[in-house]
C-alpha positions in Angstrom: 3.1 -3.1 8.5 0.9 -4.2 5.6 1.6 -6.8 3.5 1.8 -8.1 -0.6 0.8 -11.1 -2.3 3.2 -12.1 -4.8 0.7 -10.2 -7.4 1.4 -7.3 -5.9 5.4 -7.9 -5.5 5.4 -8.1 -8.6 3.6 -5.3 -10.2 5.4 -3.4 -8.0 8.7 -4.8 -8.5 7.2 -4.1 -13.1 6.4 0.1 -12.3 10.1 0.2 -9.9 12.5 -1.2 -12.9 9.8 1.2 -15.5 10.6 4.2 -13.5 14.5 3.4 -13.9 14.9 3.5 -10.6 15.8 1.2 -7.7 15.8 3.4 -4.9 12.6 3.8 -5.1 10.5 2.4 -2.7 6.6 1.3 -2.4 5.1 4.0 0.7 2.0 3.2 2.2 0.5 5.8 3.8 -3.2 6.1 5.8 -5.0 9.4 5.6 -7.6 11.6 6.9 -10.2 11.9 4.3 -12.8 10.4 1.9 -15.9 9.7 2.8 -15.3 6.6 5.5 -12.8 8.9 7.6 -9.5 7.6 6.5 -8.0 6.9 2.9 -5.2 4.7 1.2 -2.3 6.6 -0.5 0.8 4.7 -2.1 3.1 6.9 -3.6 7.1 5.6 -4.9 9.1 7.0 -2.6 13.0 8.1 -2.2 12.6 9.8 1.6 12.3 7.5 4.3 12.6 8.3 7.6 13.9 7.4 10.5 11.0 6.5 12.2 9.7 4.9 9.0 8.7 1.0 9.3 10.0 -1.3 5.9 9.5 -4.0 4.6 10.6 -6.3 2.1 8.5 -7.9 -0.2 10.6 -10.4 -3.1 12.4 -7.6 -3.8 10.0 -4.5 -3.3 11.1 -2.4 -0.6 7.7 -1.3 1.9 7.9 1.3 4.0 5.4 3.3 6.1 5.4 5.8 9.1 4.5 4.7 12.6 0.8 6.4 13.2 0.2 4.5 8.9 1.3 1.4 9.7 -0.7 0.6 13.2 -3.5 1.1 11.3 -2.4 -0.8 8.5 -1.0 -3.9 10.8 -2.5 -7.2 9.5 -3.9 -4.9 5.8 -2.5 -6.5 2.5 -2.7 -5.4 -0.8 -3.8 -7.3 -3.8 -2.8 -6.8 -7.1 -5.7 -8.2 -9.7 -5.2 -8.4 -14.0 -8.8 -9.5 -15.1 -11.4 -8.4 -16.8 -13.2 -7.5 -13.4 -11.5 -6.1 -10.5 -8.3 -5.4 -12.3 -5.2 -2.9 -10.0 -4.2 -2.8 -6.1 -6.5 -3.3 -3.8 -6.2 -3.8 0.1 -7.9 -5.3 2.2 -7.7 -4.6 5.5 -8.8 -6.6 8.1 -8.9 -3.2 11.0 -12.0 -1.4 8.9 -15.3 -1.4 10.4 -16.9 0.2 7.6 -15.8 1.1 4.0 -17.2 3.7 2.0 -18.7 2.6 -2.1 -16.4 3.3 -4.3 -13.2 1.7 -1.9 -10.7 4.2 -1.3 -11.7 5.6 2.6 -12.5 3.8 5.8 -13.2 3.9 8.9 
């Protein structure tokens, strides 16, 4: 399952607070596609299946389906707010190859 850095958890919490729905969870998924074979997908979700894996990071519930969780095992979601590399980024040690845009991997 993916882990969140403190800065990523803080930013996600801010975004959930802005949505005004405390029941929202951050769903992180891996889907077939992208130029390298798989792509990441992140969105807020209130539908959590029985077989979803769920972890709490600083008050933020992160959920993932079992197939995605396996591909995200050991991965880290970080958030940076600077002049360069601003936004969310996933560091995934399971990725053997990434594309130039950083949005897909194999």
